[in-house]
VMD Tcl script that builds the backbone (N, CA, C; Angstrom):
set m [mol new atoms 546]
animate dup $m
set s [atomselect $m all]
$s set {name element resname resid chain x y z} {
  {N N MET 1 A 40.543 5.389 15.756}
  {CA C MET 1 A 39.337 5.725 15.025}
  {C C MET 1 A 38.864 4.500 14.226}
  {N N ASN 2 A 37.585 4.381 14.009}
  {CA C ASN 2 A 36.964 3.249 13.336}
  {C C ASN 2 A 37.394 3.204 11.864}
  {N N HIS 3 A 38.040 2.111 11.467}
  {CA C HIS 3 A 38.524 1.973 10.093}
  {C C HIS 3 A 37.375 1.879 9.090}
  {N N ARG 4 A 36.313 1.223 9.482}
  {CA C ARG 4 A 35.158 1.101 8.573}
  {C C ARG 4 A 34.545 2.470 8.313}
  {N N LEU 5 A 34.433 3.282 9.353}
  {CA C LEU 5 A 33.903 4.637 9.189}
  {C C LEU 5 A 34.805 5.437 8.263}
  {N N ASN 6 A 36.118 5.321 8.427}
  {CA C ASN 6 A 37.044 6.027 7.526}
  {C C ASN 6 A 36.832 5.613 6.083}
  {N N ALA 7 A 36.700 4.312 5.863}
  {CA C ALA 7 A 36.513 3.803 4.497}
  {C C ALA 7 A 35.208 4.324 3.901}
  {N N LEU 8 A 34.152 4.311 4.690}
  {CA C LEU 8 A 32.861 4.787 4.192}
  {C C LEU 8 A 32.898 6.281 3.909}
  {N N GLU 9 A 33.559 7.040 4.758}
  {CA C GLU 9 A 33.657 8.481 4.533}
  {C C GLU 9 A 34.498 8.789 3.305}
  {N N GLU 10 A 35.577 8.042 3.089}
  {CA C GLU 10 A 36.388 8.246 1.887}
  {C C GLU 10 A 35.566 7.965 0.640}
  {N N LEU 11 A 34.742 6.943 0.717}
  {CA C LEU 11 A 33.862 6.622 -0.402}
  {C C LEU 11 A 32.925 7.790 -0.694}
  {N N ILE 12 A 32.314 8.340 0.327}
  {CA C ILE 12 A 31.402 9.473 0.139}
  {C C ILE 12 A 32.160 10.649 -0.458}
  {N N ASP 13 A 33.326 10.952 0.075}
  {CA C ASP 13 A 34.089 12.098 -0.384}
  {C C ASP 13 A 34.533 11.926 -1.833}
  {N N SER 14 A 34.954 10.740 -2.209}
  {CA C SER 14 A 35.473 10.521 -3.560}
  {C C SER 14 A 34.385 10.314 -4.604}
  {N N ARG 15 A 33.209 9.973 -4.165}
  {CA C ARG 15 A 32.153 9.660 -5.133}
  {C C ARG 15 A 30.882 10.449 -4.867}
  {N N ARG 16 A 31.023 11.714 -4.648}
  {CA C ARG 16 A 29.843 12.536 -4.343}
  {C C ARG 16 A 28.762 12.415 -5.412}
  {N N ARG 17 A 29.131 12.132 -6.627}
  {CA C ARG 17 A 28.146 12.027 -7.697}
  {C C ARG 17 A 27.543 10.627 -7.811}
  {N N SER 18 A 28.120 9.661 -7.156}
  {CA C SER 18 A 27.619 8.295 -7.236}
  {C C SER 18 A 26.548 8.085 -6.166}
  {N N PHE 19 A 25.329 8.421 -6.507}
  {CA C PHE 19 A 24.231 8.437 -5.536}
  {C C PHE 19 A 24.009 7.083 -4.865}
  {N N TYR 20 A 24.166 6.007 -5.603}
  {CA C TYR 20 A 23.908 4.688 -5.029}
  {C C TYR 20 A 24.908 4.366 -3.919}
  {N N GLU 21 A 26.198 4.493 -4.225}
  {CA C GLU 21 A 27.214 4.179 -3.222}
  {C C GLU 21 A 27.107 5.113 -2.021}
  {N N ILE 22 A 26.840 6.389 -2.278}
  {CA C ILE 22 A 26.707 7.341 -1.169}
  {C C ILE 22 A 25.509 6.977 -0.304}
  {N N GLY 23 A 24.378 6.704 -0.923}
  {CA C GLY 23 A 23.186 6.331 -0.160}
  {C C GLY 23 A 23.406 5.080 0.661}
  {N N LYS 24 A 24.082 4.112 0.054}
  {CA C LYS 24 A 24.359 2.863 0.758}
  {C C LYS 24 A 25.310 3.104 1.933}
  {N N ALA 25 A 26.336 3.930 1.721}
  {CA C ALA 25 A 27.275 4.250 2.795}
  {C C ALA 25 A 26.575 5.011 3.917}
  {N N LEU 26 A 25.756 5.985 3.553}
  {CA C LEU 26 A 25.027 6.748 4.565}
  {C C LEU 26 A 24.082 5.850 5.357}
  {N N ARG 27 A 23.453 4.918 4.657}
  {CA C ARG 27 A 22.543 3.986 5.345}
  {C C ARG 27 A 23.300 3.181 6.399}
  {N N GLU 28 A 24.477 2.679 6.037}
  {CA C GLU 28 A 25.261 1.897 6.995}
  {C C GLU 28 A 25.734 2.769 8.156}
  {N N ILE 29 A 26.188 3.983 7.859}
  {CA C ILE 29 A 26.623 4.896 8.920}
  {C C ILE 29 A 25.462 5.176 9.871}
  {N N ARG 30 A 24.294 5.406 9.311}
  {CA C ARG 30 A 23.117 5.676 10.146}
  {C C ARG 30 A 22.693 4.433 10.931}
  {N N ASP 31 A 22.513 3.325 10.227}
  {CA C ASP 31 A 21.990 2.119 10.865}
  {C C ASP 31 A 22.941 1.550 11.925}
  {N N GLU 32 A 24.238 1.633 11.669}
  {CA C GLU 32 A 25.225 1.114 12.613}
  {C C GLU 32 A 25.678 2.186 13.612}
  {N N ARG 33 A 25.123 3.386 13.464}
  {CA C ARG 33 A 25.446 4.530 14.340}
  {C C ARG 33 A 26.951 4.799 14.393}
  {N N LEU 34 A 27.600 4.663 13.253}
  {CA C LEU 34 A 29.041 4.871 13.174}
  {C C LEU 34 A 29.426 6.330 13.414}
  {N N TYR 35 A 28.500 7.239 13.195}
  {CA C TYR 35 A 28.771 8.662 13.421}
  {C C TYR 35 A 29.150 8.936 14.873}
  {N N ARG 36 A 28.745 8.073 15.766}
  {CA C ARG 36 A 29.078 8.239 17.189}
  {C C ARG 36 A 30.572 8.086 17.440}
  {N N ASP 37 A 31.260 7.345 16.555}
  {CA C ASP 37 A 32.711 7.205 16.700}
  {C C ASP 37 A 33.410 8.552 16.581}
  {N N LEU 38 A 32.779 9.490 15.894}
  {CA C LEU 38 A 33.329 10.839 15.751}
  {C C LEU 38 A 32.708 11.806 16.738}
  {N N LEU 39 A 31.995 11.245 17.710}
  {CA C LEU 39 A 31.391 11.996 18.813}
  {C C LEU 39 A 30.235 12.904 18.389}
  {N N TYR 40 A 29.582 12.560 17.271}
  {CA C TYR 40 A 28.361 13.277 16.910}
  {C C TYR 40 A 27.206 12.652 17.673}
  {N N LYS 41 A 26.306 13.487 18.142}
  {CA C LYS 41 A 25.189 13.006 18.950}
  {C C LYS 41 A 24.080 12.410 18.107}
  {N N SER 42 A 23.965 12.848 16.863}
  {CA C SER 42 A 22.884 12.357 16.004}
  {C C SER 42 A 23.383 12.235 14.568}
  {N N PHE 43 A 22.667 11.465 13.807}
  {CA C PHE 43 A 22.974 11.314 12.387}
  {C C PHE 43 A 22.822 12.654 11.680}
  {N N GLU 44 A 21.805 13.407 12.041}
  {CA C GLU 44 A 21.560 14.708 11.417}
  {C C GLU 44 A 22.703 15.682 11.691}
  {N N GLU 45 A 23.219 15.676 12.923}
  {CA C GLU 45 A 24.359 16.539 13.257}
  {C C GLU 45 A 25.577 16.120 12.438}
  {N N TYR 46 A 25.796 14.820 12.341}
  {CA C TYR 46 A 26.898 14.286 11.536}
  {C C TYR 46 A 26.791 14.763 10.091}
  {N N LEU 47 A 25.600 14.641 9.512}
  {CA C LEU 47 A 25.399 15.047 8.121}
  {C C LEU 47 A 25.735 16.517 7.920}
  {N N LYS 48 A 25.220 17.330 8.800}
  {CA C LYS 48 A 25.388 18.784 8.654}
  {C C LYS 48 A 26.841 19.196 8.836}
  {N N LYS 49 A 27.452 18.737 9.916}
  {CA C LYS 49 A 28.808 19.199 10.230}
  {C C LYS 49 A 29.881 18.525 9.382}
  {N N ARG 50 A 29.700 17.253 9.082}
  {CA C ARG 50 A 30.740 16.525 8.344}
  {C C ARG 50 A 30.622 16.717 6.833}
  {N N TRP 51 A 29.384 16.747 6.315}
  {CA C TRP 51 A 29.187 16.770 4.870}
  {C C TRP 51 A 28.406 17.977 4.374}
  {N N ASP 52 A 27.997 18.857 5.273}
  {CA C ASP 52 A 27.163 20.007 4.907}
  {C C ASP 52 A 25.968 19.534 4.076}
  {N N MET 53 A 25.346 18.490 4.587}
  {CA C MET 53 A 24.230 17.850 3.893}
  {C C MET 53 A 23.010 17.881 4.793}
  {N N GLY 54 A 21.888 18.238 4.229}
  {CA C GLY 54 A 20.651 18.238 4.988}
  {C C GLY 54 A 20.100 16.837 5.168}
  {N N ARG 55 A 19.289 16.675 6.175}
  {CA C ARG 55 A 18.676 15.388 6.492}
  {C C ARG 55 A 17.856 14.860 5.322}
  {N N SER 56 A 17.045 15.724 4.716}
  {CA C SER 56 A 16.159 15.264 3.644}
  {C C SER 56 A 16.952 14.753 2.442}
  {N N HIS 57 A 18.028 15.423 2.094}
  {CA C HIS 57 A 18.841 14.967 0.958}
  {C C HIS 57 A 19.478 13.610 1.274}
  {N N ALA 58 A 20.003 13.473 2.480}
  {CA C ALA 58 A 20.616 12.198 2.869}
  {C C ALA 58 A 19.601 11.068 2.817}
  {N N TYR 59 A 18.416 11.315 3.319}
  {CA C TYR 59 A 17.395 10.266 3.325}
  {C C TYR 59 A 16.910 9.945 1.905}
  {N N ARG 60 A 16.919 10.944 1.016}
  {CA C ARG 60 A 16.583 10.659 -0.393}
  {C C ARG 60 A 17.647 9.753 -1.008}
  {N N LEU 61 A 18.911 10.005 -0.689}
  {CA C LEU 61 A 19.986 9.150 -1.197}
  {C C LEU 61 A 19.883 7.739 -0.628}
  {N N ILE 62 A 19.571 7.636 0.640}
  {CA C ILE 62 A 19.407 6.322 1.265}
  {C C ILE 62 A 18.259 5.571 0.602}
  {N N GLU 63 A 17.131 6.255 0.400}
  {CA C GLU 63 A 15.978 5.613 -0.248}
  {C C GLU 63 A 16.321 5.211 -1.680}
  {N N ALA 64 A 17.064 6.061 -2.387}
  {CA C ALA 64 A 17.470 5.737 -3.760}
  {C C ALA 64 A 18.328 4.477 -3.781}
  {N N SER 65 A 19.201 4.312 -2.795}
  {CA C SER 65 A 20.029 3.099 -2.758}
  {C C SER 65 A 19.167 1.862 -2.522}
  {N N ARG 66 A 18.112 2.013 -1.726}
  {CA C ARG 66 A 17.193 0.883 -1.514}
  {C C ARG 66 A 16.460 0.526 -2.808}
  {N N VAL 67 A 16.045 1.541 -3.561}
  {CA C VAL 67 A 15.364 1.303 -4.833}
  {C C VAL 67 A 16.285 0.535 -5.772}
  {N N ILE 68 A 17.537 0.962 -5.879}
  {CA C ILE 68 A 18.483 0.283 -6.769}
  {C C ILE 68 A 18.708 -1.159 -6.308}
  {N N ASP 69 A 18.859 -1.365 -5.001}
  {CA C ASP 69 A 19.012 -2.735 -4.487}
  {C C ASP 69 A 17.805 -3.592 -4.868}
  {N N ASN 70 A 16.618 -3.013 -4.806}
  {CA C ASN 70 A 15.398 -3.752 -5.111}
  {C C ASN 70 A 15.265 -4.033 -6.608}
  {N N LEU 71 A 15.662 -3.078 -7.448}
  {CA C LEU 71 A 15.479 -3.226 -8.896}
  {C C LEU 71 A 16.624 -3.958 -9.587}
  {N N SER 72 A 17.794 -4.015 -8.964}
  {CA C SER 72 A 18.960 -4.565 -9.653}
  {C C SER 72 A 18.787 -6.004 -10.143}
  {N N PRO 73 A 18.017 -6.871 -9.468}
  {CA C PRO 73 A 17.832 -8.214 -10.033}
  {C C PRO 73 A 17.070 -8.221 -11.369}
  {N N LEU 74 A 16.421 -7.110 -11.710}
  {CA C LEU 74 A 15.629 -7.067 -12.941}
  {C C LEU 74 A 16.472 -6.829 -14.183}
  {N N GLY 75 A 17.719 -6.404 -14.023}
  {CA C GLY 75 A 18.562 -6.185 -15.187}
  {C C GLY 75 A 19.518 -5.037 -15.008}
  {N N ASP 76 A 20.151 -4.664 -16.120}
  {CA C ASP 76 A 21.196 -3.643 -16.090}
  {C C ASP 76 A 20.673 -2.223 -16.216}
  {N N VAL 77 A 19.477 -2.040 -16.736}
  {CA C VAL 77 A 18.940 -0.695 -16.894}
  {C C VAL 77 A 18.248 -0.305 -15.595}
  {N N LEU 78 A 18.854 0.658 -14.905}
  {CA C LEU 78 A 18.374 1.101 -13.601}
  {C C LEU 78 A 18.327 2.627 -13.586}
  {N N PRO 79 A 17.617 3.212 -12.636}
  {CA C PRO 79 A 17.661 4.680 -12.516}
  {C C PRO 79 A 19.113 5.138 -12.401}
  {N N GLU 80 A 19.411 6.256 -13.059}
  {CA C GLU 80 A 20.787 6.731 -13.123}
  {C C GLU 80 A 21.119 7.774 -12.071}
  {N N ASN 81 A 20.116 8.264 -11.365}
  {CA C ASN 81 A 20.376 9.265 -10.328}
  {C C ASN 81 A 19.245 9.236 -9.304}
  {N N GLU 82 A 19.443 9.977 -8.241}
  {CA C GLU 82 A 18.469 9.989 -7.146}
  {C C GLU 82 A 17.110 10.505 -7.615}
  {N N ALA 83 A 17.097 11.516 -8.469}
  {CA C ALA 83 A 15.831 12.087 -8.942}
  {C C ALA 83 A 15.016 11.059 -9.715}
  {N N GLN 84 A 15.669 10.204 -10.474}
  {CA C GLN 84 A 14.950 9.173 -11.218}
  {C C GLN 84 A 14.384 8.101 -10.300}
  {N N SER 85 A 15.047 7.836 -9.199}
  {CA C SER 85 A 14.564 6.792 -8.298}
  {C C SER 85 A 13.506 7.306 -7.320}
  {N N ARG 86 A 13.422 8.623 -7.153}
  {CA C ARG 86 A 12.524 9.204 -6.139}
  {C C ARG 86 A 11.068 8.765 -6.288}
  {N N PRO 87 A 10.435 8.863 -7.474}
  {CA C PRO 87 A 9.024 8.447 -7.549}
  {C C PRO 87 A 8.818 6.951 -7.340}
  {N N ILE 88 A 9.832 6.165 -7.614}
  {CA C ILE 88 A 9.741 4.716 -7.432}
  {C C ILE 88 A 9.802 4.365 -5.953}
  {N N GLY 89 A 10.591 5.124 -5.194}
  {CA C GLY 89 A 10.791 4.858 -3.780}
  {C C GLY 89 A 9.539 4.997 -2.937}
  {N N LYS 90 A 8.520 5.646 -3.471}
  {CA C LYS 90 A 7.271 5.828 -2.737}
  {C C LYS 90 A 6.434 4.557 -2.703}
  {N N LEU 91 A 6.800 3.578 -3.530}
  {CA C LEU 91 A 6.020 2.348 -3.651}
  {C C LEU 91 A 6.616 1.226 -2.811}
  {N N LYS 92 A 5.809 0.199 -2.584}
  {CA C LYS 92 A 6.287 -1.010 -1.910}
  {C C LYS 92 A 7.238 -1.738 -2.865}
  {N N PRO 93 A 8.169 -2.544 -2.348}
  {CA C PRO 93 A 9.153 -3.215 -3.206}
  {C C PRO 93 A 8.550 -3.999 -4.379}
  {N N VAL 94 A 7.481 -4.734 -4.141}
  {CA C VAL 94 A 6.856 -5.498 -5.230}
  {C C VAL 94 A 6.307 -4.551 -6.296}
  {N N GLU 95 A 5.689 -3.469 -5.859}
  {CA C GLU 95 A 5.146 -2.483 -6.795}
  {C C GLU 95 A 6.267 -1.773 -7.540}
  {N N GLN 96 A 7.403 -1.533 -6.875}
  {CA C GLN 96 A 8.550 -0.912 -7.545}
  {C C GLN 96 A 9.003 -1.757 -8.725}
  {N N ARG 97 A 9.122 -3.060 -8.492}
  {CA C ARG 97 A 9.588 -3.951 -9.568}
  {C C ARG 97 A 8.577 -4.015 -10.709}
  {N N ARG 98 A 7.284 -4.064 -10.366}
  {CA C ARG 98 A 6.254 -4.097 -11.397}
  {C C ARG 98 A 6.283 -2.811 -12.218}
  {N N LEU 99 A 6.370 -1.667 -11.536}
  {CA C LEU 99 A 6.426 -0.383 -12.232}
  {C C LEU 99 A 7.651 -0.337 -13.137}
  {N N TRP 100 A 8.803 -0.748 -12.631}
  {CA C TRP 100 A 10.027 -0.646 -13.416}
  {C C TRP 100 A 9.971 -1.542 -14.655}
  {N N ARG 101 A 9.456 -2.763 -14.502}
  {CA C ARG 101 A 9.298 -3.643 -15.675}
  {C C ARG 101 A 8.408 -2.975 -16.718}
  {N N ASN 102 A 7.285 -2.414 -16.273}
  {CA C ASN 102 A 6.354 -1.759 -17.191}
  {C C ASN 102 A 6.965 -0.508 -17.815}
  {N N PHE 103 A 7.723 0.245 -17.039}
  {CA C PHE 103 A 8.370 1.442 -17.573}
  {C C PHE 103 A 9.353 1.058 -18.671}
  {N N LEU 104 A 10.183 0.061 -18.412}
  {CA C LEU 104 A 11.157 -0.364 -19.420}
  {C C LEU 104 A 10.458 -0.905 -20.668}
  {N N ALA 105 A 9.372 -1.649 -20.473}
  {CA C ALA 105 A 8.628 -2.197 -21.608}
  {C C ALA 105 A 7.990 -1.090 -22.443}
  {N N ALA 106 A 7.659 0.036 -21.811}
  {CA C ALA 106 A 7.029 1.152 -22.535}
  {C C ALA 106 A 8.013 1.833 -23.472}
  {N N GLY 107 A 9.313 1.635 -23.272}
  {CA C GLY 107 A 10.313 2.202 -24.164}
  {C C GLY 107 A 10.481 3.708 -24.057}
  {N N LEU 108 A 10.100 4.281 -22.941}
  {CA C LEU 108 A 10.244 5.727 -22.760}
  {C C LEU 108 A 11.691 6.084 -22.465}
  {N N GLU 109 A 12.047 7.323 -22.781}
  {CA C GLU 109 A 13.392 7.804 -22.474}
  {C C GLU 109 A 13.595 7.799 -20.957}
  {N N LEU 110 A 14.769 7.363 -20.549}
  {CA C LEU 110 A 15.087 7.252 -19.131}
  {C C LEU 110 A 15.453 8.630 -18.581}
  {N N ASN 111 A 14.447 9.302 -18.006}
  {CA C ASN 111 A 14.702 10.567 -17.316}
  {C C ASN 111 A 13.695 10.716 -16.180}
  {N N ALA 112 A 13.996 11.616 -15.262}
  {CA C ALA 112 A 13.176 11.765 -14.055}
  {C C ALA 112 A 11.743 12.152 -14.385}
  {N N ARG 113 A 11.544 13.014 -15.366}
  {CA C ARG 113 A 10.186 13.446 -15.729}
  {C C ARG 113 A 9.350 12.268 -16.231}
  {N N ASN 114 A 9.907 11.475 -17.134}
  {CA C ASN 114 A 9.162 10.327 -17.664}
  {C C ASN 114 A 8.868 9.292 -16.580}
  {N N ILE 115 A 9.846 9.045 -15.736}
  {CA C ILE 115 A 9.630 8.079 -14.654}
  {C C ILE 115 A 8.567 8.588 -13.701}
  {N N GLY 116 A 8.627 9.882 -13.368}
  {CA C GLY 116 A 7.635 10.471 -12.463}
  {C C GLY 116 A 6.227 10.395 -13.025}
  {N N ARG 117 A 6.074 10.740 -14.289}
  {CA C ARG 117 A 4.750 10.669 -14.930}
  {C C ARG 117 A 4.248 9.237 -14.993}
  {N N PHE 118 A 5.140 8.330 -15.366}
  {CA C PHE 118 A 4.753 6.920 -15.456}
  {C C PHE 118 A 4.341 6.399 -14.078}
  {N N ALA 119 A 5.100 6.765 -13.052}
  {CA C ALA 119 A 4.787 6.320 -11.682}
  {C C ALA 119 A 3.443 6.877 -11.226}
  {N N ALA 120 A 3.134 8.122 -11.583}
  {CA C ALA 120 A 1.847 8.713 -11.192}
  {C C ALA 120 A 0.689 7.970 -11.861}
  {N N ARG 121 A 0.826 7.655 -13.152}
  {CA C ARG 121 A -0.220 6.894 -13.847}
  {C C ARG 121 A -0.335 5.489 -13.259}
  {N N PHE 122 A 0.793 4.881 -12.975}
  {CA C PHE 122 A 0.826 3.543 -12.391}
  {C C PHE 122 A 0.100 3.543 -11.049}
  {N N ALA 123 A 0.399 4.522 -10.202}
  {CA C ALA 123 A -0.223 4.596 -8.873}
  {C C ALA 123 A -1.723 4.784 -8.980}
  {N N SER 124 A -2.176 5.618 -9.917}
  {CA C SER 124 A -3.623 5.833 -10.047}
  {C C SER 124 A -4.314 4.581 -10.580}
  {N N LYS 125 A -3.662 3.844 -11.478}
  {CA C LYS 125 A -4.232 2.586 -11.972}
  {C C LYS 125 A -4.312 1.555 -10.859}
  {N N GLU 126 A -3.242 1.471 -10.053}
  {CA C GLU 126 A -3.234 0.529 -8.938}
  {C C GLU 126 A -4.338 0.874 -7.943}
  {N N LYS 127 A -4.503 2.156 -7.659}
  {CA C LYS 127 A -5.529 2.587 -6.707}
  {C C LYS 127 A -6.911 2.235 -7.218}
  {N N SER 128 A -7.176 2.511 -8.501}
  {CA C SER 128 A -8.508 2.210 -9.035}
  {C C SER 128 A -8.734 0.704 -9.094}
  {N N ARG 129 A -7.663 -0.063 -9.365}
  {CA C ARG 129 A -7.792 -1.521 -9.387}
  {C C ARG 129 A -8.139 -2.028 -7.990}
  {N N ILE 130 A -7.479 -1.481 -6.987}
  {CA C ILE 130 A -7.758 -1.881 -5.601}
  {C C ILE 130 A -9.171 -1.486 -5.213}
  {N N GLU 131 A -9.594 -0.269 -5.582}
  {CA C GLU 131 A -10.941 0.180 -5.252}
  {C C GLU 131 A -11.988 -0.710 -5.914}
  {N N LEU 132 A -11.737 -1.106 -7.162}
  {CA C LEU 132 A -12.691 -1.959 -7.864}
  {C C LEU 132 A -12.800 -3.340 -7.221}
  {N N THR 133 A -11.686 -3.844 -6.714}
  {CA C THR 133 A -11.739 -5.173 -6.111}
  {C C THR 133 A -12.415 -5.149 -4.746}
  {N N THR 134 A -12.602 -3.973 -4.177}
  {CA C THR 134 A -13.291 -3.899 -2.890}
  {C C THR 134 A -14.799 -3.757 -3.060}
  {N N ILE 135 A -15.260 -3.485 -4.270}
  {CA C ILE 135 A -16.696 -3.365 -4.532}
  {C C ILE 135 A -17.214 -4.746 -4.912}
  {N N ILE 136 A -17.728 -5.453 -3.928}
  {CA C ILE 136 A -18.202 -6.820 -4.160}
  {C C ILE 136 A -19.274 -7.134 -3.120}
  {N N SER 137 A -20.352 -7.730 -3.588}
  {CA C SER 137 A -21.421 -8.080 -2.645}
  {C C SER 137 A -20.989 -9.271 -1.795}
  {N N ARG 138 A -21.602 -9.393 -0.651}
  {CA C ARG 138 A -21.314 -10.504 0.244}
  {C C ARG 138 A -21.592 -11.835 -0.453}
  {N N GLU 139 A -22.712 -11.913 -1.157}
  {CA C GLU 139 A -23.100 -13.154 -1.839}
  {C C GLU 139 A -22.081 -13.534 -2.922}
  {N N PHE 140 A -21.654 -12.543 -3.708}
  {CA C PHE 140 A -20.692 -12.815 -4.770}
  {C C PHE 140 A -19.373 -13.304 -4.167}
  {N N LYS 141 A -18.930 -12.623 -3.108}
  {CA C LYS 141 A -17.685 -13.009 -2.455}
  {C C LYS 141 A -17.785 -14.434 -1.904}
  {N N GLU 142 A -18.925 -14.799 -1.296}
  {CA C GLU 142 A -19.113 -16.156 -0.775}
  {C C GLU 142 A -19.065 -17.179 -1.895}
  {N N ALA 143 A -19.666 -16.851 -3.042}
  {CA C ALA 143 A -19.649 -17.770 -4.183}
  {C C ALA 143 A -18.227 -17.959 -4.708}
  {N N VAL 144 A -17.485 -16.881 -4.797}
  {CA C VAL 144 A -16.099 -16.968 -5.263}
  {C C VAL 144 A -15.262 -17.788 -4.280}
  {N N MET 145 A -15.436 -17.534 -3.001}
  {CA C MET 145 A -14.679 -18.279 -1.991}
  {C C MET 145 A -15.015 -19.771 -2.044}
  {N N ALA 146 A -16.299 -20.098 -2.279}
  {CA C ALA 146 A -16.702 -21.503 -2.409}
  {C C ALA 146 A -16.020 -22.125 -3.625}
  {N N MET 147 A -15.970 -21.383 -4.728}
  {CA C MET 147 A -15.318 -21.880 -5.942}
  {C C MET 147 A -13.822 -22.091 -5.685}
  {N N LEU 148 A -13.172 -21.164 -4.988}
  {CA C LEU 148 A -11.749 -21.316 -4.680}
  {C C LEU 148 A -11.496 -22.535 -3.787}
  {N N ARG 149 A -12.412 -22.784 -2.857}
  {CA C ARG 149 A -12.276 -23.986 -2.022}
  {C C ARG 149 A -12.370 -25.243 -2.888}
  {N N GLN 150 A -13.311 -25.250 -3.841}
  {CA C GLN 150 A -13.467 -26.407 -4.721}
  {C C GLN 150 A -12.242 -26.603 -5.608}
  {N N ILE 151 A -11.652 -25.512 -6.051}
  {CA C ILE 151 A -10.427 -25.625 -6.850}
  {C C ILE 151 A -9.327 -26.250 -5.998}
  {N N GLY 152 A -9.234 -25.829 -4.734}
  {CA C GLY 152 A -8.267 -26.425 -3.819}
  {C C GLY 152 A -8.484 -27.911 -3.623}
  {N N VAL 153 A -9.742 -28.313 -3.484}
  {CA C VAL 153 A -10.077 -29.735 -3.326}
  {C C VAL 153 A -9.671 -30.503 -4.584}
  {N N ALA 154 A -9.999 -29.960 -5.744}
  {CA C ALA 154 A -9.663 -30.629 -7.009}
  {C C ALA 154 A -8.153 -30.736 -7.176}
  {N N ARG 155 A -7.451 -29.706 -6.787}
  {CA C ARG 155 A -5.997 -29.706 -6.901}
  {C C ARG 155 A -5.393 -30.776 -5.986}
  {N N GLU 156 A -5.931 -30.886 -4.760}
  {CA C GLU 156 A -5.401 -31.855 -3.798}
  {C C GLU 156 A -5.648 -33.300 -4.224}
  {N N ASP 157 A -6.763 -33.545 -4.924}
  {CA C ASP 157 A -7.002 -34.936 -5.353}
  {C C ASP 157 A -6.430 -35.196 -6.744}
  {N N GLY 158 A -5.547 -34.288 -7.185}
  {CA C GLY 158 A -4.858 -34.497 -8.460}
  {C C GLY 158 A -5.771 -34.355 -9.664}
  {N N TRP 159 A -6.823 -33.567 -9.522}
  {CA C TRP 159 A -7.795 -33.315 -10.601}
  {C C TRP 159 A -8.471 -34.611 -11.045}
  {N N GLN 160 A -8.779 -35.510 -10.065}
  {CA C GLN 160 A -9.419 -36.775 -10.365}
  {C C GLN 160 A -10.931 -36.614 -10.543}
  {N N ALA 161 A -11.620 -36.009 -9.554}
  {CA C ALA 161 A -13.078 -35.868 -9.607}
  {C C ALA 161 A -13.504 -34.755 -10.560}
  {N N THR 162 A -12.707 -33.739 -10.674}
  {CA C THR 162 A -12.953 -32.629 -11.610}
  {C C THR 162 A -11.655 -32.409 -12.365}
  {N N SER 163 A -11.711 -32.432 -13.685}
  {CA C SER 163 A -10.480 -32.267 -14.450}
  {C C SER 163 A -10.076 -30.792 -14.496}
  {N N ARG 164 A -8.808 -30.582 -14.648}
  {CA C ARG 164 A -8.282 -29.223 -14.784}
  {C C ARG 164 A -8.926 -28.547 -15.999}
  {N N GLU 165 A -9.087 -29.285 -17.068}
  {CA C GLU 165 A -9.689 -28.733 -18.285}
  {C C GLU 165 A -11.128 -28.273 -18.032}
  {N N ALA 166 A -11.875 -29.035 -17.240}
  {CA C ALA 166 A -13.255 -28.647 -16.907}
  {C C ALA 166 A -13.243 -27.379 -16.063}
  {N N GLY 167 A -12.312 -27.295 -15.110}
  {CA C GLY 167 A -12.199 -26.096 -14.296}
  {C C GLY 167 A -11.895 -24.878 -15.142}
  {N N LEU 168 A -10.971 -25.020 -16.089}
  {CA C LEU 168 A -10.627 -23.908 -16.979}
  {C C LEU 168 A -11.798 -23.550 -17.905}
  {N N PHE 169 A -12.545 -24.562 -18.362}
  {CA C PHE 169 A -13.714 -24.291 -19.204}
  {C C PHE 169 A -14.731 -23.441 -18.452}
  {N N TRP 170 A -15.030 -23.830 -17.201}
  {CA C TRP 170 A -16.036 -23.086 -16.438}
  {C C TRP 170 A -15.528 -21.704 -16.039}
  {N N LEU 171 A -14.233 -21.584 -15.862}
  {CA C LEU 171 A -13.653 -20.267 -15.613}
  {C C LEU 171 A -13.864 -19.375 -16.841}
  {N N LYS 172 A -13.697 -19.952 -18.017}
  {CA C LYS 172 A -13.913 -19.203 -19.256}
  {C C LYS 172 A -15.384 -18.792 -19.386}
  {N N VAL 173 A -16.292 -19.704 -19.038}
  {CA C VAL 173 A -17.726 -19.389 -19.088}
  {C C VAL 173 A -18.032 -18.227 -18.142}
  {N N MET 174 A -17.493 -18.291 -16.912}
  {CA C MET 174 A -17.733 -17.201 -15.955}
  {C C MET 174 A -17.160 -15.888 -16.469}
  {N N ARG 175 A -15.987 -15.934 -17.059}
  {CA C ARG 175 A -15.369 -14.711 -17.592}
  {C C ARG 175 A -16.241 -14.098 -18.681}
  {N N GLU 176 A -16.741 -14.950 -19.578}
  {CA C GLU 176 A -17.600 -14.450 -20.655}
  {C C GLU 176 A -18.881 -13.853 -20.111}
  {N N LYS 177 A -19.443 -14.455 -19.073}
  {CA C LYS 177 A -20.684 -13.913 -18.462}
  {C C LYS 177 A -20.403 -12.554 -17.812}
  {N N ILE 178 A -19.249 -12.419 -17.193}
  {CA C ILE 178 A -18.906 -11.150 -16.549}
  {C C ILE 178 A -18.664 -10.062 -17.592}
  {N N ILE 179 A -18.013 -10.405 -18.681}
  {CA C ILE 179 A -17.683 -9.423 -19.710}
  {C C ILE 179 A -18.915 -9.040 -20.540}
  {N N ALA 180 A -19.839 -9.991 -20.741}
  {CA C ALA 180 A -21.005 -9.749 -21.589}
  {C C ALA 180 A -21.824 -8.544 -21.112}
  {N N LYS 181 A -22.260 -7.740 -22.046}
  {CA C LYS 181 A -23.108 -6.571 -21.717}
  {C C LYS 181 A -24.551 -7.014 -21.720}
  {N N GLY 182 A -25.277 -6.493 -20.734}
  {CA C GLY 182 A -26.729 -6.737 -20.679}
  {C C GLY 182 A -27.144 -8.046 -20.161}
}
mol reanalyze $m
mol bondsrecalc $m
mol representation Tube
mol addrep $m
């Protein structure tokens, strides 16, 4: 019998409450198709017969382990259970890290309800930000693209013909014109 499969199964059995390790072990069993060593035809059959676990629960644990892997470089404060990681798992990895940084900065109590609410507000803000950036006239977009090309040219010549300070000054002027009412 496969020694790696035995080790992974012992881990699952001994740490049923450790969602991260279980999710990671299940992911490896699924991805490497180790369940076939025990003559199960599918991962779902393996889950049901070996662990009395439904497919959806296993996949939530697997997704939670991915969230923890993605967030762990940000520090020691991480979701403490699968329910806390669930709303984060719906986002792309970059968005997960941004949401988690903002959640921690907000100083909210670490629980599934707070994370879920924060993630819902975060998602709606991201959606409206994306929608706003798509509302742009062709002429405005062409002008912005021309300006970005000029910034690239200035950057390549080491800010010789146009100084960085002048570029920042005109950026400030444009920002003030955009913000100004009327």
